[in-house]
C-alpha positions as CSV (number, residue, x, y, z in Angstrom):
1,M,-9.7,-35.7,-18.4
2,I,-9.2,-32.5,-20.5
3,K,-10.8,-30.6,-17.7
4,K,-9.0,-31.9,-15.1
5,I,-6.1,-30.8,-16.8
6,L,-6.9,-27.4,-18.0
7,L,-8.4,-26.9,-14.2
8,L,-4.7,-27.8,-13.0
9,I,-3.3,-25.7,-15.2
10,S,-5.5,-22.8,-14.3
11,I,-4.6,-23.6,-10.7
12,S,-1.0,-23.3,-10.9
13,L,-1.0,-20.4,-13.4
14,Y,-3.3,-18.3,-10.4
15,S,-0.9,-19.5,-7.1
16,Y,1.9,-18.4,-9.5
17,A,0.9,-14.8,-10.0
18,G,0.3,-14.6,-6.2
19,M,3.6,-15.9,-5.5
20,F,5.7,-13.1,-8.1
21,S,3.9,-10.3,-6.7
22,T,4.9,-11.7,-3.2
23,L,8.9,-11.7,-4.6
24,S,9.2,-8.9,-6.4
25,G,7.8,-7.1,-2.8
26,M,10.4,-8.4,-1.3
27,A,12.9,-6.8,-3.6
28,M,11.2,-3.3,-3.1
29,K,12.9,-0.7,-0.7
30,E,10.8,-0.4,2.8
31,I,10.7,3.2,4.0
32,K,9.9,4.4,7.1
33,P,6.8,7.2,7.1
34,L,7.3,10.2,9.1
35,A,4.3,10.0,10.9
36,S,2.0,7.5,11.3
37,Y,-1.4,7.4,13.3
38,T,-5.4,6.2,13.2
39,I,-8.3,8.9,13.7
40,D,-11.0,8.1,15.8
41,T,-14.0,7.9,13.9
42,A,-17.1,6.1,14.2
43,G,-16.8,2.6,12.7
44,V,-14.2,3.2,10.3
45,N,-10.6,3.7,12.0
46,P,-8.6,5.1,9.3
47,R,-4.6,5.2,9.2
48,V,-2.5,7.8,8.0
49,Y,0.9,7.5,7.1
50,E,3.2,10.8,6.4
51,F,6.1,10.2,3.8
52,V,8.5,12.0,1.8
53,P,9.2,10.4,-2.2
54,Q,12.4,9.0,-2.1
55,N,12.4,11.0,-5.8
56,D,11.4,14.3,-5.3
57,K,12.2,16.1,-1.7
58,T,10.0,18.8,-2.4
59,K,7.0,17.0,-1.2
60,L,4.7,15.6,1.4
61,C,2.7,12.4,1.0
62,I,0.1,11.3,2.8
63,V,-1.4,8.0,2.4
64,V,-4.8,7.1,4.4
65,F,-6.3,3.5,4.9
66,G,-9.9,2.7,5.7
67,N,-11.6,-0.3,6.0
68,T,-15.1,-1.1,4.2
69,D,-17.9,-3.3,6.3
70,N,-16.4,-6.5,4.2
71,G,-12.8,-5.5,5.8
72,I,-11.6,-4.3,2.3
73,S,-8.8,-1.7,2.9
74,I,-9.0,1.3,0.2
75,P,-6.3,3.4,0.0
76,A,-6.2,7.4,-0.9
77,M,-2.9,9.3,-1.3
78,Q,-2.2,12.9,-1.8
79,C,1.0,14.9,-2.2
80,F,1.4,18.1,-1.9
81,K,4.7,20.6,-1.9
82,R,6.0,21.1,1.5
83,D,7.6,23.6,3.3
84,T,11.5,22.9,2.9
85,Q,12.5,25.2,5.8
86,Q,11.1,22.5,8.0
87,N,13.5,20.3,9.3
88,F,11.9,16.8,8.2
89,K,14.2,13.2,7.7
């Protein structure tokens, strides 16, 4: 009986953690990337997003998402000092 109670408690805590991340993600501000595209590669199909961080308009950040063989997306991000003379949104 104690094992069943502990199992129910652990399941409820696990589901609450997932619900918390979903609810906290809904409250975040969403920004549109300056550009988004895919790169034609053999079997990986990486997706690229370019954006200007909200707190540092002098930077340009690029995030690349690529899928592994088991379907997991592995992101990589790099930020650069951008040319402020260009007309970015």
